[in-house]
C-alpha positions in Angstrom: -15.9 -98.4 108.9 -18.9 -98.0 106.6 -20.9 -101.0 105.5 -23.8 -101.0 103.0 -26.6 -103.5 103.2 -27.7 -102.6 99.7 -24.4 -102.6 97.8 -24.7 -106.2 96.5 -21.3 -107.0 98.1 -21.3 -109.4 101.0 -20.7 -107.7 104.4 -17.6 -109.8 105.1 -16.2 -108.8 101.7 -16.8 -105.1 102.4 -14.9 -105.5 105.7 -12.1 -107.4 104.1 -11.8 -104.8 101.3 -11.7 -101.9 103.7 -9.0 -103.5 105.8 -7.1 -104.5 102.7 -7.2 -100.9 101.6 -5.9 -99.7 105.0 -3.1 -102.2 104.9 -2.0 -101.5 101.4 -2.0 -97.7 101.9 -0.1 -98.0 105.1 -2.9 -96.8 107.4 -2.5 -100.1 109.2 1.2 -100.8 109.7 3.3 -103.9 109.9 2.9 -105.6 113.3 -0.1 -103.6 114.3 -2.9 -105.7 115.8 -6.3 -105.8 114.2 -9.4 -105.1 116.2 -10.6 -108.1 118.0 -13.2 -110.2 116.1 -15.7 -109.9 118.8 -15.1 -106.2 119.4 -15.4 -105.4 115.7 -18.6 -107.5 115.4 -20.1 -105.6 118.4 -19.1 -102.2 117.0 -20.5 -103.0 113.6 -23.5 -104.8 115.0 -22.9 -107.8 112.9 -22.3 -111.5 113.5 -18.9 -112.7 114.9 -19.0 -115.3 112.1 -19.2 -112.5 109.4 -16.2 -110.8 111.0 -14.3 -114.0 111.3 -14.9 -114.7 107.6 -13.5 -111.3 106.7 -10.3 -111.9 108.7 -9.9 -115.4 107.2 -10.1 -113.9 103.8 -7.3 -111.4 104.7 -5.2 -114.2 106.2 -5.6 -116.2 103.0 -4.3 -113.3 101.0 -1.3 -113.1 103.4 -2.2 -109.6 104.7 -2.7 -110.7 108.3 -1.7 -113.5 110.6 -3.4 -115.1 113.6 -1.5 -115.3 116.9 -3.0 -117.8 119.3 -4.6 -116.0 122.2 -3.8 -112.5 120.9 -5.8 -112.1 117.7 -4.6 -111.0 114.3 -1.8 -108.7 113.3 -0.7 -107.0 110.0 2.0 -108.8 108.1 4.9 -107.0 106.5 4.1 -106.1 102.9 6.5 -106.8 100.1 6.9 -103.6 97.9 6.6 -105.7 94.7 3.4 -107.4 96.0 2.0 -103.9 96.9 2.8 -102.7 93.4 1.1 -105.7 91.8 -2.0 -105.3 94.0 -2.3 -101.6 93.1 -1.7 -102.4 89.5 -4.5 -105.0 89.5 -6.8 -102.4 91.1 -5.9 -99.9 88.3 -6.5 -102.5 85.7 -9.9 -103.5 87.2 -10.9 -99.8 87.3 -9.8 -99.2 83.7 -11.7 -102.4 82.6 -14.8 -101.0 84.2 -14.3 -97.7 82.4 -13.8 -99.5 79.1 -17.1 -101.4 79.7 -19.0 -98.2 80.6 -17.6 -96.4 77.6 -18.6 -99.3 75.4 -22.2 -99.1 76.6 -22.5 -95.5 75.3 -20.5 -96.4 72.2 -17.6 -94.0 73.2 -14.7 -94.4 70.8 -11.2 -95.4 72.0 -9.9 -91.9 71.2 -12.7 -90.3 73.2 -12.0 -92.6 76.1 -8.2 -91.8 76.0 -9.0 -88.1 75.7 -11.2 -88.3 78.8 -8.4 -90.1 80.7 -5.9 -87.5 79.6 -8.2 -84.7 80.7 -8.6 -86.3 84.1 -4.9 -86.8 84.4 -4.3 -83.1 83.6 -6.9 -82.1 86.2 -5.1 -84.2 88.8 -1.8 -82.3 88.1 -3.5 -78.9 88.7 -4.7 -79.9 92.2 
């Protein structure tokens, strides 16, 4: 797990985001136990409180559940929920692209052409 002190994103949020990505892409599977809070804190050389905050965030989103005396495990993911979360990520990225294009006064058609070009490049890989 890679954390950046200079990213402007809180460490607990970076941890939660990386685990969320692992869960949503299936790298962490339903029923799989998460690393222990203390173990993860030690490995990352961060506070246990920071790690706990990241896990609480994931639990609030329904991605993991705490089991008394055992730690946290990955919840089953509803395919509709997964689709919605990925759709939200696409929308966020496209909104960032629109904002960046606006800064350089790129026209809508130039932006659409750029997206089309990138999509065509993806198909040739």
